[in-house]
N, C-alpha and C positions, 0 to 999 in steps of 0.2 A: 121740364118745368122751369119757368123763369122765377128768379128770386129777387127780393129787395136787397140793396147793398147794405142797409143798416142792420147790424148784428145786435143781438141781445141774448141774455142768459135765460135758459128754460130748465125746468126740473122734470125729469122723466123717470118712470119706473121700468127697470129691466132686470132679467134674471142674471145673477152673477155666479160664476163657477168658482167656488172657494178651493176645491181640490178635485183632481181627476187622476185615477190610477187604472192600469190595466194589468190583469193577472191571468195566467193560464192555470186552470183548475183541472186536475186529473182525479177523477172519482175512482175509488177502489173497485176492482173487478167483482161483479156479482155472479155467483155460480148457482145453477139450478140443476137438480138431478131427478131421475125417474124414481118414484116411490118415496120421495122425501116427505117426512111427517111435519115439517116446519112451515108448510104453506107454499113451498116452491116446487111442488110436484109438477113435472113437465106434462103428465097426462091431464092435469087440471088446467094448466096454462094453455094447452093446445087442444082442449076437449071439443072445440068447435070444428074440428077437422071433419071432412066429408069422407068417412071411412068406417068400415065395420070392425076394424081392428080393436081388440079389447084394451090395449095399452098403447102408449106413444111409442114404445120400443118396437112393438109389432108393426106399427104403422111405418116407422122409419126404415124397417128392414126391407120395405118395398122400394126404397130410394136410398141405397147404400152410399151414394156420393152426393147427397143433397147438400145445399149450401144455405146458411142462415145469413140474412141481411136485416139490419135494424134501421128503422126510420124514426127520426126525432119528430115528435108532435109539437110543432112550433106554437100552436095555440095554447098549449098547456105548460109552457115555460113560466115559472113563477119565481120571483125574487122579492125579498122583503127584509128590511132592517128589523132585527129581533131585539136589539138593545133599546132602552128607553131614550127617545130623542131629546127629552128634557133633562136627562140625568146621565149623560155619557161620561164614562171614566176618563179623566185626564192623565196623561203620562208624559214624562220628560224623555225626549228622544234626541240623540246626538246625530247631527247631520254629517255627511262626509267631510265637510270643511271644518268640523269641530264645533260648530255653533249648536247651542242647546235650544230646542224649540218645544213648545207644549202642543201635543196632539191629542185627539180624542180616539178612544178605543171603540170600534164599531164592528158588530157582527152581522153578517148577511146570510140569510137562509136562501138556498137555491134548490128548487125542485124541477126535475126534468123527466118527462115521460117519453118512452119509445115503444114502438110496435116492432115485432119481429116477423119477417116473412121467410118462408122456406121455399126453395126452388130445387127442382130436380137437375140431373146432369145436363139436360138439354136447355135449361134456363126457363122451364115452365113453372109457373107458380102452383104450389101444391097445398099450402096452408099458411094461415096468419094467426098470431097469438090472439086469444079471446079477449084478454085485458092488457092494457099497456103495462110495461115494466117501469117502475118509478125509481129514480135516483134522487137522493136527498143528501145535502151536505151544508154545513155552516162554516163560512170562511170569516176569519178575523182580519180587520184592517186597522191601521193607525193613520187617521186622516185629520186634516184641518176641518173639523166639523163642529163649530161652536153652537150653542143653543140657538134655535131659530132657523137652522139650516135643515134641509131635507136631503137624505141620502137615497140616491136612485141607482139601481144596478141593472145592467143589460147583458144578456148573453148574445154576443155579436157574431160568434162563429163556433162551430163544434164538429167533432168527429166521433161517430159511434161505431164500435166494432163488435161483431157477433161471431162466435166460433162454436160450432156444434161438434162435439167429440163423441164418436160412436165406434166401438170395436166389436159389435155383434152381441155383447151381453151387457156392457156398461155404456151409459150415455150421460153426457153432461153438456149444458149450454152455458157458455161464458159470455158476459156482456160487460163492456167497458165504455166509458164515455169521457172525453176530454173537451174542454171548451174554453173560450176566451171570455172573461168577465170584465166589463167596463163599469167602474163605479164613479159616479159624479156626486159632488156635494154642491147643492144649489140653494139659493135664497134670492128673493126679490129685494132689490136695493134701489134707492133714489139717487140719481146722478144729476149734477148741474152741468150743462154743456152750453156752448155758444151756438146760436142758431139764428135763422132769419125767416121771415114770412115768405111763403111761396105763393105764386099765382098759377092758375091753370094755364096750360099751353094752348096755343091756337090750334083749333081742330083742322085736320087735313081735309081738303075737298075730296070726298070719297063718293063715287057714284055706284048705286046698286042696280043700274040698268043692265038687263041681261043681253039685250040686242045692241051690239056695238054699231057705231056709225060706219057705213060702208066706205071703204077707201078705194078710189079709182086711180088707175095709173095716169100720168101726165097726158093731157090731150093736145091736139094740134089746132089751135084756135083759127089759123088761117085756112084750114081745110074743112073744119067742122063748125057750123053746119052748112055745107055746100059752097063755101067760099074757096075760090082758087087762088093760090099764091102766084106771084109774078113769075117765079121760076117755072111753075107748072104751065102758065099761059104761053111762055116763050117756047117751051119744049113742045107744046101742043101745036104751035104754028109752024 
């Protein structure tokens, strides 16, 4: 696009990043047992299995070397600031260079749901948990987040591990989840910048004709159509 040479100041509205931190969050391992009365009974969590076995233990006995694999349900990842954005607590923090700065205390709620698949020794799928397993945690951050800013958190990467422990009579499923949490502090601000008016560019000559013009090789005008060249006449005589 072409521009005028004369510059002038304009005021624009843009999102400004006041602060941005990244933290690895390791959630505590969750344990589930057979016959647990606290709502984590493996027979209930895997009751949708296609088997006549009365208990989950009896079902697993058919696959003594089965493997548990967990899958993060990305559509159910939930993050939210749980502190009051209009009344964040201010704290004095000493920077590494010794400078004292005032930051805001921010708490972020993170919820992550995972499904657990079970596979036999040959890698064949044998069962999936009926309901997702949910991890919940609140993380505290000290950020430059004055009133009027919005705190947004994103789970950018994660690793879920599942381990099924079975010794013939006792069974336990352990789930752990670690992830990277990006936290941004944003607000729309007005900026004055130097700019110039722009004009539309010239449009390129573009043809939408499907049939292209036929290209012929160079012709011999002295021989075609029917004219003989001097050299040809001499050789003919």
